[in-house]
C-alpha positions in Angstrom: 180.5 -109.3 -43.5 184.2 -108.6 -44.0 185.1 -112.3 -43.4 182.5 -113.7 -46.0 183.5 -111.0 -48.4 187.2 -112.0 -48.1 186.3 -115.5 -48.6 184.2 -114.7 -51.6 186.7 -112.9 -53.2 189.3 -115.5 -52.8 187.0 -118.3 -54.2 186.8 -115.8 -57.4 190.4 -115.6 -57.5 190.8 -119.4 -57.7 188.6 -119.3 -60.8 190.5 -116.6 -62.6 193.4 -117.4 -64.8 196.6 -116.3 -63.8 197.1 -113.7 -66.3 193.4 -111.9 -65.8 194.2 -108.4 -65.0 191.6 -108.5 -62.4 193.2 -110.9 -60.2 195.5 -108.6 -58.5 192.6 -106.2 -57.5 190.6 -109.2 -56.2 193.4 -110.4 -54.1 194.1 -107.0 -52.7 190.2 -106.5 -51.9 190.3 -109.9 -50.2 193.5 -108.6 -48.2 191.3 -105.5 -46.9 188.1 -107.4 -46.0 190.2 -110.1 -44.0 192.1 -107.4 -42.5 189.2 -105.4 -41.5 187.6 -108.7 -40.0 190.6 -109.1 -37.9 191.1 -105.6 -36.7 187.2 -105.5 -35.5 186.8 -105.8 -31.8 184.0 -108.1 -32.4 185.5 -111.7 -31.8 182.2 -113.4 -31.0 182.6 -115.9 -33.8 185.7 -117.5 -32.1 189.1 -118.5 -32.5 188.6 -121.0 -35.5 187.2 -118.0 -37.8 190.2 -115.7 -36.7 192.5 -118.8 -37.6 191.0 -119.1 -41.0 191.1 -115.3 -41.8 194.6 -115.1 -40.8 195.4 -118.0 -43.0 193.4 -116.8 -46.1 195.2 -113.1 -45.6 198.6 -114.6 -45.7 197.7 -116.6 -48.7 196.2 -113.8 -50.5 198.7 -111.2 -49.4 201.8 -113.5 -50.3 200.4 -114.2 -53.8 199.8 -110.6 -54.1 203.2 -109.4 -53.6 204.2 -111.4 -56.8 202.3 -108.5 -58.6 203.8 -105.1 -59.1 201.5 -102.6 -57.3 201.6 -98.9 -55.9 203.9 -98.5 -53.0 200.8 -97.7 -50.6 199.3 -101.0 -51.3 202.5 -102.7 -51.1 202.8 -101.2 -47.6 199.6 -102.1 -46.4 199.9 -105.5 -47.8 203.1 -106.0 -45.8 201.7 -104.7 -42.8 198.6 -106.9 -43.1 200.8 -109.9 -43.2 202.9 -108.8 -40.1 199.9 -108.1 -38.4 198.4 -111.4 -38.8 201.3 -113.0 -36.8 201.2 -110.3 -34.1 197.3 -111.1 -34.0 197.9 -114.9 -33.7 200.7 -114.3 -30.7 203.3 -115.4 -33.1 205.4 -112.5 -31.7 208.9 -113.8 -33.1 207.7 -113.8 -36.7 205.7 -110.6 -36.3 208.9 -108.7 -34.9 210.8 -109.7 -38.1 208.0 -108.5 -40.3 207.1 -105.3 -38.5 210.6 -104.4 -38.4 211.0 -104.6 -41.8 207.8 -102.5 -42.3 209.0 -99.8 -40.1 212.5 -99.1 -42.0 211.0 -99.9 -45.5 208.4 -97.1 -45.2 209.6 -94.4 -42.8 207.1 -91.6 -41.9 204.1 -93.8 -42.7 201.3 -94.5 -40.4 202.1 -98.3 -40.9 205.9 -97.8 -39.7 204.6 -95.9 -36.6 202.4 -98.8 -35.7 204.8 -101.1 -36.5 207.5 -99.7 -34.2 205.1 -99.9 -31.3 204.2 -103.4 -32.1 207.7 -104.5 -32.2 208.4 -103.1 -28.6 205.0 -104.7 -27.4 205.7 -108.1 -29.0 209.2 -108.1 -26.9 207.4 -107.1 -23.7 204.7 -110.0 -24.4 207.7 -112.3 -24.8 209.4 -111.0 -21.6 212.5 -110.4 -23.6 213.4 -107.2 -21.9 217.2 -107.4 -23.1 215.7 -107.5 -26.8 213.2 -104.9 -25.9 216.0 -102.4 -24.8 218.1 -103.3 -27.8 215.2 -102.5 -30.2 214.1 -99.4 -28.2 217.7 -98.1 -28.3 217.8 -98.8 -32.2 214.7 -96.8 -32.8 215.9 -94.0 -30.4 219.2 -94.0 -32.5 219.8 -91.3 -35.3 218.7 -92.4 -38.6 215.8 -94.7 -37.2 212.2 -94.5 -38.7 210.9 -93.1 -35.5 210.1 -89.5 -35.4 210.5 -87.1 -32.3 207.0 -87.9 -31.2 207.6 -91.5 -31.4 210.8 -91.3 -29.8 209.0 -89.5 -26.7 206.8 -92.5 -26.2 209.5 -95.0 -26.5 211.8 -93.6 -24.0 209.8 -94.4 -21.0 209.1 -97.7 -22.5 213.0 -98.5 -22.7 213.4 -97.1 -19.1 210.7 -99.5 -17.7 212.2 -102.5 -19.6 215.7 -101.6 -18.0 214.1 -101.3 -14.7 212.3 -104.8 -15.0 215.5 -106.4 -16.2 217.3 -105.0 -13.5 214.7 -106.0 -11.0 214.8 -109.8 -12.1 218.6 -109.8 -11.9 218.3 -108.0 -8.4 215.7 -110.6 -7.1 218.2 -113.6 -8.5 221.1 -112.1 -7.0 219.4 -111.9 -3.6 217.9 -115.4 -3.9 221.1 -117.0 -4.9 223.2 -115.5 -2.2 225.0 -113.4 -4.5 225.2 -116.0 -7.4 224.0 -113.2 -10.0 225.9 -110.2 -8.5 228.7 -110.6 -11.4 225.8 -110.0 -13.7 224.9 -106.9 -11.9 228.4 -105.7 -11.8 228.5 -106.5 -15.6 225.5 -104.6 -16.3 226.9 -101.5 -14.2 230.2 -101.7 -16.0 228.5 -102.0 -19.6 226.2 -99.1 -19.1 228.6 -97.1 -17.1 227.7 -93.3 -17.0 223.9 -94.2 -17.8 220.8 -94.3 -15.6 220.7 -98.2 -15.9 224.4 -98.4 -14.7 223.8 -96.2 -11.9 220.7 -98.3 -10.8 222.8 -101.7 -11.0 
């Protein structure tokens, strides 16, 4: 049981002196177990257990980051913290942490996952303008997204642009042209692009 193992390790850590050489290993193992629990699709234990697991994971991971550790472990711990916010539906906090992981560890599996989750978080928040801006940053030269991931981001950006345009168009139609200046501004700002043409 990953949840039980994670809590057991944290109880052990609480009894270990601060300078104990096994403390950071116990914290790391606790993070791994708690993240395994949160990743599992079996959520029959309910929301309370998941909330406790997220809280325990953040506590262990935050304490663990005070220790020096291998880059791979550090990457996994930072990603676990970001994922705990995403899992809880705290997308704004998750976005900041996921973006940091994406740029701090480019080329890693966690970076690729973080990029996808940033875009999904904006989508879940219905923040299409922010989603478009994030997608454009990830599509730009020098971003942590590789070509394969960029190919996946392009249609996401196009769909977000269309959804934003649809919303503005509906508002313009409903307000007797009240949002028409916004459509014109979008067209002018994005002149020469597909979004500008559609506006």
